[in-house]
C-alpha positions in Angstrom: -0.9 -41.6 -13.0 -4.5 -42.7 -13.7 -5.7 -40.5 -16.5 -9.3 -41.7 -16.3 -9.9 -39.9 -13.0 -9.9 -36.2 -12.1 -6.6 -34.7 -11.0 -6.8 -31.3 -9.2 -5.0 -28.6 -11.4 -3.5 -27.2 -8.2 -1.5 -30.4 -7.7 -0.8 -31.1 -11.4 0.0 -27.6 -12.6 0.7 -25.1 -9.9 1.5 -26.1 -6.3 5.1 -27.1 -5.3 6.0 -30.6 -4.1 6.8 -29.3 -0.6 3.4 -27.7 -0.2 1.6 -30.7 -1.5 3.5 -32.9 1.0 2.1 -30.9 3.9 -1.4 -31.6 2.8 -0.7 -35.2 1.8 -2.4 -38.2 3.4 1.0 -39.3 4.7 1.7 -36.0 6.4 -1.8 -35.7 7.8 -2.1 -39.1 9.4 1.5 -39.3 10.6 0.8 -36.0 12.3 -2.3 -37.7 14.0 0.0 -40.4 15.2 2.5 -37.9 16.5 -0.3 -36.3 18.4 -1.3 -39.7 19.9 2.4 -40.2 20.9 2.6 -36.7 22.5 -0.6 -37.4 24.4 0.5 -40.8 25.7 4.0 -39.5 26.7 2.4 -36.5 28.6 -0.1 -38.8 30.3 2.7 -41.1 31.3 4.8 -38.2 32.6 1.9 -37.1 34.7 1.5 -40.5 36.3 -0.9 -42.6 34.2 0.1 -46.3 33.9 1.6 -46.1 30.4 4.8 -48.0 29.7 7.9 -46.9 27.8 7.5 -50.0 25.7 4.1 -48.8 24.5 5.5 -45.3 23.8 8.4 -46.8 21.7 6.0 -49.1 19.8 3.9 -46.1 18.8 7.0 -44.0 17.8 8.3 -46.9 15.6 5.0 -46.9 13.6 4.4 -43.2 13.2 5.3 -43.2 9.5 4.3 -46.8 8.7 0.6 -46.3 7.8 -1.4 -49.0 6.1 -3.8 -46.8 4.1 -5.7 -49.7 2.6 -6.5 -51.1 6.0 -7.5 -47.6 7.2 -9.9 -47.3 4.2 -11.4 -50.6 5.0 -12.0 -49.6 8.6 -13.5 -46.3 7.6 -15.9 -48.0 5.1 -17.0 -50.2 7.9 -17.1 -47.7 10.8 -18.0 -44.5 8.8 -15.6 -42.6 11.1 -12.1 -41.5 9.8 -10.5 -41.0 13.2 -11.7 -44.4 14.6 -10.5 -46.0 11.4 -7.0 -44.7 12.1 -7.2 -45.5 15.8 -7.8 -49.1 14.9 -5.2 -49.1 12.1 -2.6 -47.7 14.5 -3.7 -50.1 17.2 -3.2 -53.1 14.8 0.4 -51.9 14.2 0.9 -51.4 17.9 -0.7 -54.2 19.8 0.9 -53.4 23.1 -0.1 -49.8 22.9 -3.6 -50.4 21.5 -5.3 -49.9 24.9 -3.9 -46.4 25.5 -4.0 -44.9 22.0 -6.4 -41.9 22.0 -6.9 -42.2 25.8 -9.3 -39.6 27.0 -9.4 -37.8 23.6 -12.1 -36.9 21.1 -11.8 -36.9 17.3 -11.2 -33.1 17.3 -7.9 -33.8 19.3 -6.2 -35.1 16.2 -8.4 -33.4 13.6 -8.2 -29.8 15.0 -4.6 -30.0 16.3 -3.5 -31.8 13.1 -5.0 -29.0 11.0 -3.2 -26.4 13.0 0.2 -28.2 12.6 -0.4 -28.2 8.8 -1.5 -24.6 8.7 1.6 -23.5 10.7 3.9 -25.4 8.4 2.2 -24.1 5.3 2.4 -20.5 6.6 6.1 -21.1 6.9 6.5 -22.0 3.3 4.4 -19.0 2.2 6.6 -16.7 4.5 9.8 -17.8 2.9 8.6 -17.6 -0.7 7.3 -14.1 0.0 10.7 -13.2 1.2 12.2 -14.5 -2.1 9.7 -12.5 -4.1 10.6 -9.3 -2.2 14.3 -10.0 -2.7 13.8 -10.2 -6.5 11.6 -7.1 -6.6 14.1 -5.1 -4.4 16.9 -5.9 -6.9 14.7 -4.8 -9.7 13.7 -1.5 -7.9 17.3 -0.6 -7.1 18.4 -1.3 -10.7 15.8 0.9 -12.2 15.4 3.5 -9.5 16.5 6.3 -11.9 14.9 5.1 -15.1 12.2 7.8 -15.5 8.8 6.8 -16.9 5.3 8.2 -17.2 3.3 7.9 -14.1 -0.4 7.0 -14.6 -3.5 8.0 -12.7 -6.8 6.6 -14.1 -4.4 5.0 -16.7 -3.9 8.5 -18.1 -0.4 10.1 -18.3 0.5 11.9 -15.1 3.7 13.3 -13.6 6.8 11.3 -14.2 8.0 8.7 -11.7 10.7 6.0 -12.2 10.4 2.3 -13.0 12.1 1.5 -9.6 9.8 3.8 -7.7 6.7 2.1 -9.2 8.2 -1.3 -8.2 8.4 -0.1 -4.5 4.6 0.1 -4.6 4.5 -3.6 -5.4 7.1 -4.4 -2.8 5.4 -2.5 0.0 2.2 -4.5 -0.6 4.1 -7.8 -0.3 6.1 -6.5 2.6 2.9 -5.9 4.6 1.8 -9.4 3.5 5.1 -10.9 4.8 4.7 -9.2 8.2 1.1 -10.5 8.5 2.0 -14.1 7.5 4.9 -14.1 10.0 2.7 -12.7 12.8 0.0 -15.3 12.2 2.5 -18.1 12.1 4.2 -17.0 15.3 1.0 -16.3 17.2 -0.9 -19.4 16.2 -2.5 -21.3 19.1 -2.9 -25.0 19.7 -6.4 -26.5 20.3 -4.8 -28.6 23.0 -6.4 -31.4 25.1 -10.0 -30.2 25.7 -12.2 -33.3 25.5 -15.6 -33.8 23.9 -17.3 -30.5 24.5 -14.2 -28.5 25.6 -14.7 -29.1 29.3 -11.8 -31.6 29.8 -14.2 -33.8 31.7 -12.6 -37.1 30.4 -9.1 -36.0 31.4 -10.3 -34.8 34.8 -11.6 -38.3 35.4 -8.4 -39.9 34.2 -6.4 -37.8 36.7 -9.0 -38.4 39.5 -10.1 -34.8 39.8 -6.6 -33.3 39.7 -7.2 -30.0 37.9 -3.6 -29.0 37.8 -2.5 -32.1 36.0 -5.2 -31.6 33.4 -3.9 -28.0 32.9 -0.4 -29.4 32.7 -1.4 -32.0 30.1 -2.8 -29.3 27.9 0.4 -27.3 28.0 2.7 -30.3 27.7 1.1 -31.8 24.5 1.2 -28.3 22.9 4.9 -27.9 23.6 5.7 -31.4 22.3 4.0 -30.4 19.1 5.9 -27.1 18.8 3.3 -24.6 20.0 3.8 -22.0 22.7 0.1 -21.0 23.2 -3.1 -23.0 23.7 -6.6 -21.7 23.2 -8.0 -20.9 26.6 -11.4 -22.2 25.8 -12.9 -24.3 23.0 -16.1 -26.2 22.2 -15.4 -29.6 20.7 -13.3 -27.8 18.1 -11.1 -24.7 18.2 -12.9 -21.6 17.2 -13.7 -21.8 13.5 -13.3 -18.1 13.3 -9.6 -18.7 13.6 -9.5 -20.4 10.2 -10.6 -17.1 8.8 -7.9 -15.2 10.6 -5.1 -17.7 9.9 -5.9 -17.8 6.2 -6.8 -14.2 5.7 -3.1 -13.3 5.0 -3.4 -15.5 1.9 -6.2 -13.3 0.7 -4.1 -10.2 1.3 -1.3 -11.8 -0.7 -3.7 -12.6 -3.5 -4.7 -8.9 -3.6 -1.1 -7.8 -3.9 -0.2 -10.4 -6.5 -3.3 -9.5 -8.6 -2.3 -5.8 -8.5 1.3 -6.6 -9.3 0.4 -8.6 -12.4 -2.3 -6.2 -13.5 0.5 -3.6 -13.7 2.7 -6.0 -15.6 0.0 -6.7 -18.1 -0.8 -3.0 -18.7 2.9 -2.1 -19.1 3.4 -5.0 -21.4 0.6 -3.7 -23.6 2.5 -0.5 -23.9 5.7 -2.4 -24.7 7.6 -0.7 -21.8 8.4 -4.0 -20.1 7.3 -7.6 -20.2 7.3 -10.8 -18.2 9.7 -13.6 -19.1 9.0 -15.2 -22.5 10.4 -18.6 -23.3 12.5 -19.2 -26.4 9.9 -21.7 -27.7 6.9 -20.2 -26.1 3.8 -19.7 -28.2 1.6 -16.7 -27.5 -1.3 -17.7 -29.7 -2.3 -20.7 -31.7 -3.5 -18.4 -34.5 -1.4 -15.2 -34.2 2.2 -16.3 -34.3 3.6 -12.8 -33.4 1.7 -12.7 -30.0 3.7 -12.3 -26.8 0.8 -12.7 -24.3 1.5 -12.0 -20.6 0.2 -15.5 -19.7 2.1 -15.9 -16.4 0.6 -12.6 -15.1 -2.8 -13.7 -16.3 -2.4 -17.0 -14.5 -1.5 -15.2 -11.3 -4.6 -13.0 -11.6 -6.7 -16.0 -12.2 -5.4 -18.0 -9.2 -5.6 -14.8 -7.0 -9.3 -14.5 -7.7 -9.8 -18.1 -6.7 -8.1 -17.5 -3.3 -10.1 -14.3 -2.7 -13.3 -16.1 -3.4 -12.4 -19.2 -1.4 -12.2 -17.3 1.9 -16.0 -17.0 1.8 -16.2 -20.7 2.7 -14.4 -20.1 6.0 -16.4 -17.0 6.8 -19.7 -18.9 6.3 -18.4 -21.9 8.2 -17.5 -19.7 11.2 -20.8 -17.9 11.2 -23.0 -21.0 11.0 -21.5 -23.1 13.7 -24.0 -24.4 16.3 -23.3 -24.3 20.1 -20.3 -26.5 20.9 -20.0 -28.0 17.4 -21.7 -29.1 14.2 -20.2 -31.3 11.5 -21.2 -29.2 8.5 -17.7 -27.6 8.8 -15.8 -30.8 8.0 -16.2 -31.5 4.3 -15.8 -27.8 3.5 -12.6 -27.4 5.5 -11.1 -30.5 4.0 -11.2 -28.7 0.6 -10.9 -25.0 1.4 -7.8 -25.0 3.7 -5.6 -27.1 1.5 -6.8 -25.5 -1.7 -6.1 -22.0 -0.5 -2.5 -22.9 0.5 -1.8 -24.8 -2.6 -3.2 -22.0 -4.7 -1.2 -19.3 -2.8 2.0 -21.4 -3.1 1.6 -21.9 -6.9 0.7 -18.2 -7.3 3.8 -17.1 -5.4 6.1 -19.4 -7.5 4.8 -17.7 -10.7 5.3 -14.2 -9.2 8.9 -15.1 -8.2 9.4 -16.3 -11.8 8.0 -13.1 -13.2 10.0 -10.8 -10.8 13.2 -12.7 -11.6 13.0 -12.0 -15.3 11.1 -8.8 -16.0 12.5 -7.2 -19.2 12.5 -3.4 -19.4 12.7 -1.5 -22.7 14.1 2.0 -21.8 13.9 3.3 -25.4 10.2 2.7 -25.6 9.7 4.2 -22.2 11.7 7.3 -23.2 9.7 7.6 -26.4 6.5 7.6 -24.4 8.0 10.1 -21.9 9.0 12.5 -24.8 5.5 12.3 -26.3 4.0 13.6 -23.1 6.9 15.7 -21.8 5.7 19.0 -23.4 2.5 18.8 -21.3 4.5 17.8 -18.2 6.7 20.8 -18.2 4.1 23.5 -18.9 4.0 24.5 -15.2 7.8 25.0 -15.2 7.5 27.0 -18.4 4.9 29.3 -16.8 7.1 29.9 -13.8 10.1 30.7 -16.0 8.1 33.1 -18.1 6.9 34.9 -15.1 10.4 35.2 -13.8 11.3 37.0 -17.0 8.5 39.5 -16.4 5.5 38.2 -18.2 2.0 38.1 -16.9 1.1 34.8 -15.3 -2.5 34.7 -16.3 -1.8 35.6 -19.9 0.9 33.0 -20.2 -1.4 30.4 -18.6 -4.1 31.1 -21.1 -1.8 31.0 -24.1 -0.4 27.6 -23.0 -3.9 26.3 -22.4 -5.0 27.3 -25.9 -1.8 25.7 -27.5 -2.3 22.5 -25.4 -5.9 22.1 -26.6 -5.0 22.7 -30.2 -2.1 20.2 -30.0 -4.4 17.6 -28.3 -7.0 17.8 -31.1 -4.2 17.5 -33.7 -2.9 14.4 -32.0 -6.2 12.7 -31.5 -8.1 13.7 -34.7 -5.3 13.9 -37.3 -2.5 11.8 -35.8 -0.1 14.7 -35.7 3.0 14.8 -33.5 3.2 16.8 -30.3 4.6 20.1 -31.3 3.5 22.0 -28.2 7.0 23.2 -27.3 7.6 24.6 -30.8 4.3 26.5 -30.6 5.3 27.9 -27.2 8.7 29.0 -28.4 7.1 31.0 -31.2 4.6 32.7 -28.9 5.7 36.3 -28.0 3.3 36.5 -25.0 5.2 33.7 -23.3 8.5 35.1 -24.4 10.8 32.0 -24.2 13.1 30.6 -26.9 13.6 26.9 -27.6 16.9 27.2 -25.9 15.2 28.5 -22.8 12.7 25.6 -22.9 15.5 23.1 -23.3 17.3 24.5 -20.2 14.0 24.0 -18.3 13.8 20.4 -19.4 17.5 19.7 -18.5 17.3 21.3 -15.1 13.8 20.3 -14.0 13.6 17.5 -11.4 10.6 15.9 -13.2 10.8 12.7 -11.1 11.0 14.5 -7.8 12.5 12.3 -5.0 11.6 9.0 -6.8 15.2 7.6 -6.8 15.9 8.8 -3.3 12.7 7.3 -2.1 13.6 3.9 -3.5 17.0 3.9 -1.7 15.5 5.0 1.6 12.6 2.6 1.4 14.9 -0.4 0.7 17.4 0.6 3.3 15.0 1.6 6.1 12.2 -1.0 5.6 13.1 -3.9 3.3 16.7 -4.8 3.9 16.4 -4.9 7.7 13.5 -7.4 7.4 15.2 -9.5 4.8 18.2 -10.1 7.0 16.6 -13.2 8.6 15.7 -14.6 5.1 19.1 -14.6 3.4 18.9 -18.3 2.5 15.7 -17.5 0.6 17.4 -15.1 -1.8 18.8 -18.0 -3.7 15.5 -19.9 -4.1 14.9 -20.7 -7.8 11.5 -21.6 -9.4 10.9 -24.0 -12.3 7.3 -23.7 -13.4 5.5 -26.9 -14.4 3.7 -25.3 -17.3 
C-alpha cells in the first residue's frame, strides 16, 4: 500500500472486504459490461443483426478490464462511459460496432448503481439478521435478571436486563424489515434513452413500440430485476436514492441508541462491551476500560445520518430531465454510506456477541433504590391492616425526603425501610415489609414479554436467516 497518499478510513479500518468489493472498480465496470451484454443479447433476440460470435466475445471479456487503457481514454475524452466503451471495444473487435447500441451513459451508470445498491442492501440485510440473533440470545438469557429501569436516566420501576434488550432488538427488527422491503421492491432504470423517451430504440426497431417495451423488460430480467421504472428522465428519479438508502439512516439511529445504552450502563459497571486481554483503555490512565467500540459505532452512525443530506439535496436540485451536479456527489455518498453502515454493523455484532453482565453490581443498585420502589406496595398493605391511607402516605413521604437528604448531603445509606418499620402510624414490622418484597412482582411481565416477543416476532422472521446465525466478526482495529 502506498502510504504517501490518502486511504479512506472506511476501507482501511471499518468496512468488510465483501462490501468493498461491491463498490470496487472491478465490480462497477464489469457490471457495466454485463449490462452491455444484456442489452446486445436482448436486441439480438428481438431481431437486430447482432451475431452470437459478438455476444460470446463480449461475455469472454466481462471481467478482463484494462484499467490503465480506460484511464488513458478518459483523460483524452473526458467521459468515463465512452472511455470504457472504447476499452471494451478494443478487447472485443468483432463486437465493437454494437456495444452500447442505442444507449446513453445513464444506461450503465444508473442501472449499474442500482445493481450495486441491491447487492449492498443484501449484505446489510444478512448482517442485521446476525445482530438480531445475538441480541435475541442475550435477551433470552437475561430475561429474568431484574435491574433498575431508568427514565430521564433517573431510577424508575424495575425491569429486566433481557426486557431492556428487547427494546434494542425491536429497533433493529424494524430496520431489517425496511431493508428487506427496499431490496425486494427496487426497480431498474431500464432502457430509456437520452431523455427517457426511448426515441433511439424506437428508431432501431423501426417504430415497433412493443419491441421497445419488451427490450426494457428483458434487460431488467437478465440483470435480476422484476420491476422497471415506468418513466424516467435521462436518469432514474434521484429521489429514489434517498428512499433506497434511508434504511441505513434508520439503522444508524438504532445502532447509536443501542451503544448509547451500553455506554451508560458500562459507566454504572452493570455491564460492559467486550474488552481485549491486551486492550489499552487510556494512554495515561492504565486502569481505564473505555467503551471504545460503542463510541466508534456512535461516531460512524452520526456520519451516516449526516450523509443522507447529500442525497436529499441532490434530489431536490435536479433540473428538468437531468443535470450533472449529481454525479460527483453520488460517487462519494452512496458507497460511503454503505461502507459505513457495513462497518458499523460488524462492530455492533461484535459487541452483542460479547456483552458482559455483572449481576452483583446490578443487585447492589437495585437494593439501594428498592426501598423507594416498594413504598406503594407498603401503603397498600398498611391500608389492608386498617390504617388511614392519607396518613400513611404522608409519613412515607416525610421519611423518603429525610432519607434522600441523608444520602445526598451526608453520604448515608438508604435506611427507609428501617424507618418505616419503626413508624406506628404505618403499623408494619420489618417481617411484614420483607414479605412484601418477596411477594411483589416488581418487574411485572418483563420476563414473559421477552419470551412472547421473541417467539411471536423475532424467531419467525429469523427462520429464513439461519445461516447468518453463525457469522463471526473479526474487527480490523
